[in-house]
C-alpha positions, 0 to 999 in steps of 0.5 A: 795852336802855334807849332814850330818843328826845332831840331838841334843842328849839332845833333840832327845835321839837317839839310834844309831845301831852299824852298823850306821856310827856315830862320837861323838864329844864334844863340848865346851859348852859340849852339845853333838852333835851325827852326824848321816851319812846316806849311801849316805851321807858317800859315798859323803863325802868320794868322792866316789859318785862324777861324776863332777869337773866342776864349779857348783853354788849352791844356798841355802835355805838362798838365796831362802828365801832373794829373796822370791822365791815361785817357781824355776825360781824366785830361780835361776834368780839372779844366775850368767849366769842365766836368767828366760825369760818370753816370753809371756804377756798373759800365763806368760811362763818362759824359764831358760836360761843358758850361753846365750842358749835358755830355751829348751837348759836347763835340769832340774833334781831333786836329779841328775835324769831327771824327766822332759819331753819335754814339761814340760819345758814350762808350770808349771816350776813355779809350782816347789815349793821351799818348801822342797829344800835343795839346787839348783845346776846350771852347765853350758855347754853342757854335764854338767852332764853325764846323760844329754848330751842334756843340751846344755846350762846346767843343773838345779839340785834340791836337796831335803831336808832330815830331821835331826830331827822331824820337821814341818815348815809351811810358810804362805805370802801374798802381796798387790797385791792379791798374796798369798802362804803357804808351809808345810813341815814335816820331820821324822827321825826313831829312829834308823836314818835308815829312813828319810821322807819328805812330802811337800805341796805348794799352790801359787796364783798370781792375774793378772797384767794390768799396762797399763790399757788397759783391757788386763793383762801383767801377767796372773793369776796363781795358783799351788799346789804341793804335794811331798813325799820322803822317804830315807832308809838304809838297813844296812850299805851298801844300801840305797833306795830312793823313791820320789812321786810328784804330781804338778798342775798348772792353768794360765788364761791370756788375759781379765782382769776378772771382766771387761765387753767385747764385749761378756759380763762381764768376770765373771770367767775363765769358763764364758770366755772359754764357750763364744767361738763362733768362729767368729773373730772380725776385728784387728780394732776393737779390741781396742778403735780407733784400738790402743793397748794402748787403752781399749780392746773392743773385745770378751773376748775369742779372747784374752784369753790363758788358760793352766792347767797342771797336772804332776806326777813323780815317782823315785826310786834310789837304792844304794849298796856299795860293798866296800869302793871303789866300788858302784852301783846306779840303778835308775828309773824315771816315769813322766807323763805331761798332758796339757789342753789349750786354745789359743785365739780359738785353743783348745789343749791337750797333754799328755807326758809320759816319762820312764827313767832307769839308772844304774851307777857304781863308782869304785876307782880302783887306789887311784888317779882314780875314774871310773864312768861308766853305761847306761841309757834308755829313752823313751818318747811319746806325743800325742796331739789332738785339736777339732779346728785342726781336722776341718782342713783336712790338719792338722798335729799334733805335736805328736811324739816318742823319744827314746834314749840308752846311754853308758857313762864312765868317769875317775876322775884323781888326778895325783897331790894334786893340779890337778884333771882331768875328762874325760868322753864320752857318746855314744847315739843312738836315734830315733825321729818320729813324728807320724801323719800319714801325717808324714810318716818315722822316722825323726831321726835315729842317733848315737852320741858321746859326749866328755867332759873334766873338769880340775881343778888345785889349783895354791894355797891354795887360787887361783883355776882354771877350764877348761871345754870342751864338746860337746852335742846334742838335738833333737828338738821336741816341737813347744813350744820352738820356738816363741810360735808357738802353737798360730797358731796350727790350721793350723797344724804343719809342721816339717822340722827337719832333724838333731840334734842340735849339740853344742860345748862349752869351759869355763873357771874360776879362782876363788880366796878365802880369809879370807873375800874376794872371786872372780870368773872370768868366760868365756864360748863360745858355738856354735850351728849347726842346731839350731831349729827355727820357721818359716812358710810355704807360707800358714802360717802353723807354721814350725819347722825348723833349721838354716843353718849356726852355731850360737855363744854365748860368756858369761863372768861374774865376781862375788865378795864377801866380809865378812865385819864381820861375820854378814855382807856379801856383793856380786857383780856380772857383766855379758856380753853376745855376741850373733852373728847375727845367735843366735840373730835371733832365740830368740823369747824374746830379752835377756839380754846383760849386767847385774850387780847385788849387794846384802848386807845380814846382821844379827843383833841378831834375826834380818836378812836383805837382800837388792839387786839391778839389773841393766839391761843394754839397747839393740838394739830390731832389732837385735831380729827381733822386729817390730811392731806398736801400731795401726792399721787403719780402712782398716786393714793397720797398722798406720806407725806413731805408730810404737813401740820402737826398743831401750830397755831402761836400768833399775834398780830393788831393793828388800828389805827384813826383817825377825825377829825371836821372838823364836826358834819356830816363825819368821815373815818377810816382803819385797818389790820386784821391790821397783821402781816399773818400768815396761815395760807397766806402763813406756814404752808400752804395750807388745801387737802389731800389725805386719806389716800385721795387725795381733795382737800379744802379745809378745813385751816384753823387760822389767818387766811386774810386778811391785812393791809387797810388801808382809809379812809372818809368818814361824813356826817350830816346 
């Protein structure tokens, strides 16, 4: 990503040292601009930090604002090949799916570094703020990043904003459903332009949503807060240091609607519900009026409660040294810890996941046509979990693990002609996976693996470009969170039958046309996975993390069109189709999308910025994904066969509108509506609660949106 730091000389009066790389350009309006380029930015511009040429979607700040995206999942949900899956109506856990792969097969990076632990991709993804983000890069396909071979689906790289001037921005918003957001960003640049610092703070809060009116939410209450500090400092003309620290906190409460009365009293607060736990379960037929999940919930509040509190700390330090115009080295270190305290309908679960990561990478242009990238990395992750409820079971097995990886990588970026560029990459990794519970003796996985990848870009003409990528990847299945919400039955323990790595092969092709007004990109991707992790259970009903014997396959096709009607009006259309084979379909906890069409219009009229977007999701046969459930259970505990839930998910349309008006250079206001048509599964179709064929209550019969129309308004101040 190319980034320059621009300061108006007439406003800033910056005095640049001779050592700084600068360029002065007189403008037609005779306002002089001084372009200040830092060490990293200069190397990015001349190509000597490049390590990839694969197709990458870039989501900029304007797109994030147009969708009123509060967090990462909202910012990328409408990007081609990306789907954010809401996999629980109680706790609202989100999974970021790329190229039709499962959420756990996506790796989240920040400034190119893996700061997320294994379990942090399930809770607190919604706590990743959009305040202070310059852009988000989405690269799809196995091995899409040299440092993330486990990203079978691809990578999402969050790029931090660096200031180009001293600035302070404040964003305040609220909607009619009790949601609120406050984002604060401060940026400072030193007089000599060598130091750039950013401080980010964001708080957002969302209320529970109960569209079915049965006293149980379809979308939980969630509050997030984050503090991020980042400093980039150039030492002379050849060195750059970047230090980033972050603290993120998330609390989710889902289940009984706070303020309502249940069998054990009024749900005054989160604390009162959790403290009401007595360990005595209500019979399923007595949880709802007439035993029907469409009627009022009359059980105890704690029996439907899922509460998750997450705290994450991140520290990363990166040092870039330029030896010459053709040789540079980047050395990075990351520390991250993720702590979860949670309560799942009577089962308490606490986990602490700590990760250390180190990397050294060298870029060497040994020939005008060859850029060689090589290096090594190390990852050590330790997760320890505990449960009071589990400790009461002598057969309880925890899901604690140790994970260690040592990797070597090399890539040659070769440009034999002006029109052809080829990147050939290879990683070699040795890894160890050990589930550490005393009842799981021995090391489960101890392997070495090669992961090759090839990317080719060819310019057929100045307007038409082809990209072809092929690669292999791997992933170690480690967490019960990743498969069908297996944590819900955790009081029985966690059985693990993982003997192999997930291994994938993928091929993708895209053809791009760029005209003066019209752009078009058509893409296709094929991915096959061996040893795909799935959740099963033992004969005793204990959750079992195991693997499919057969290979699983997904084919993704999409086309993205853009047309500039004028300099002020941009139209876009994207159409996607996903083809899952039966093996892959059987592994999903929640039915993924199969067809999607998205249209948007962005219109600038003087101080106005108007945006409209519409999405169509095609109908689906839910039986392919294992859906079977009933709305009512009888007095004897058996299900009412006449209350069988639908197995055909209908198609639907969602429309978003937004208008922003800049009163002046400092003050702007905006307002909009999400899901204008107010279609929700629970409000228009059926609640996601259901009874399985044995009469047990579950919460994941999800196939449509769970949050209805949201009208919002806000103000932005920039000093």
